[in-house]
N, C-alpha and C positions, 0 to 999 in steps of 0.2 A: 504493500500500500504506500509506504514511504517512497520507494523507488518510482512508483507510478506518479506520485505527486511531484517529485523532482524532475522527472521527464517532462511532465506537462508544463511546469514552470519554465523549463528551458525552452520549450517550444514557443511559449507565449513571448519570452524575451527575444527569441530569434525573429519572430514575425512582427514584433513591435506592438503586440496587443496590450502589454503591460503599460505602455505609454499612451494608451487610448487611441492608437492609430493602427488598425488592423491591416491597412494597406502598406505600412512601412514607408510611406511617402516622405515623411519628415516635414520640415518647415520651409515654405517657399523662400527662395533667395534669388532676387532679380538682378543681382550685381549692381545695385544702385539705379537701375532703370525704372522710372516711374510711369504710371498710367497717364496717358494723354488722351483727352476726348477727341481732339481735332487733329488727326494725323496729316490732313492736307495742309494744316498750318505748321505742324511740327516737322514733317519730312523736308529735308533739304535737297533741292534739285538744281543747285547753281551750276554744276557741271553740265547737265543736260540743257539748261536754259541758255548757255552760250551759243548753242546751235539751234535750239528749238523754242518755239513759242507755245506756252501752255494755253490751251483752249478753255474758255469759260464753259462750265457745265450748264445744261438746261435747268431751268428753275424747278421742274418737276422730276428731275433725275439727279439727285445729289451725287457728288463724286466721292463721297466717303461716308463712313458710319462708325459708331462705337457702341459697345455693349458691355455691361458689367453683370456677370452671372455668378452663382455660388462657386462654380468650379473653374471659371475662366473669365478673364477680361480680354476684350478684343478692341483694337482700333485700326482702321484701314482707310486707305485713300488710293484711288486710281485716277491718273491724269492722262488726258489725250493731248498729244503734241503734234505740231507740224513744223517743218523746217523753215527757219527764217529766210525770207526772200524768195521762197518757192512760188512760182507763178502758174504752175499747172492747175487746170480746173479739177483734176483728180490727183492731188499729190499723195505721196506715201503717208501713212499714218503710223505714229509711234505711240505706244502706251507704256507708261511707267507707273507701277503700283508699289505701295509700301504697306505691308500688313504685319502687325505686331500682336503677339498673344502673351498674356501673363498667366501662366498656369498656377492654379491655387491648390489643387488636390494631388496632382501626380507630377513627379519630376520627369521632364521629357528626355533626360539624358540617355536613358536606355534604348530609346527608339529613334532618336533624331537622325543618326547616321543612316540607319536602315530606310527611313522615310525618303532620304535623298537617293539612295542607291536603287530604290524601286524604279526610278525613271529609266535606268539602263535596260530594264526588261520591257519597256513600252515601245521599243523600236518596231517599225513596220513600214513597208512601202518606202516612201522617200524620207520618212522621219527617222532620225537617229539622235540618241541622247548620250552625253558624256558628263560624268560627275567627277569633279576634281576637288580635293581638299584645299582650303585657302588658309594661310597663316595670318595672324595679326588681328583677328576679330573674336571677341568673346572667348568661350571655352572651346568652341569648335565652329568651323564654318566650311561651306561647300559652294562651289560654283556648278550650276547645272546648265549645260549648253544644249540647245536644240538646233539641229541641222536639218534644213528642208532641202534635200537634194544637194545642190552645190551652194546653197544660200543659207546664211545665218538667219534663223527664225526667232529665237528668243534666248534670253539668259536670265537665270535666277541666282541671286546671292542669298544664301540661307545661313543664318547665324543663330547660335544658341549661347546665351549668357545666363548661366544658372537655370532658373525656371522660366526665363523669358525666351521666346523664339521670335525671330525677325526674318522677314523676307522682303527683298526688293527685286522686282521682276521687270524686265524690259522685253517688249515684243514689237515687231516691225511688220507692216503689211504694205506691199508695193502699190503703186498708183494705178491708173486706168489701163485698159487694154491697149496694147501697142506702145506703151510708154516704157522706156528702159531705165529703171531706177535700181540702184544697188544700196544695200544697207551698209552702215559703217562696219568696220572690222570688229571681230570679237575682242581683240586687245583694246581697241578704243573704248568700246562700251564697258568692258570690265573695269577699265581705269575710271570712267565716270562713276560707275556703281560703287567702287571702293571709296572714292573720295566723298561722295554724297552719303554713303552709309556711315562713314566715320563721323561726319557732321551730324547726322540724324541721331546716332547713338549718343553722342555728346549732348544733344538737345534733350533726349529722353532722361538724362540724369538731372535735369532742372525741373523745378515744380511745374505742374500743369497750370496754364493760365486760367485765372478765375473767370475770365471773359470768354473762354472757349465755348462756342455755341453748341458743340456736339453736332454730328451730322447724321444721326440715326433718324430716318424719316418717321419712325414711330414715336420719337421723343416729343 
């Protein structure tokens, strides 16, 4: 009977049940990155804006949102851009999105790398994906490159800093039929993303603005 009790106590300690946390998830640590309601205001895009103009969203279609839930806080923004000085009636369109999650119940560390590697198994037809580790961001970071035939289609910079996960994504779509446009190189876009991600992560360490309107349409 004593042996059984000792064994049971050891099991509880190993699983974290004695600490009142049966999931063993621990306490959230966001490495100093705070929740921000308005990611469209917080996300820094100065590198992209040297080449592109940010289009204003339609009034009935907000370009971002935020949500605070028991298990997860989320703040996101997606921006549509066109190249400065472009005169085509159907110019190429560039999209840059910034999506941040603050995990409250489960440490994302155990699954983060696998979530990125999943892209490599989604290749098919003319689409190919390549996942590369990136140094210098948070606890771990990865670059996900999408190749559409001979053309660069999209890039994602994924960062985990403690229990916070961050994604900046870039995608490009050519202009009208018969028009010959080429996207910027992967090296160029990666440079923009790294620069603007560093600036955005630094901004997330500052307090959220009390005047942030929040962009959740349901708010």
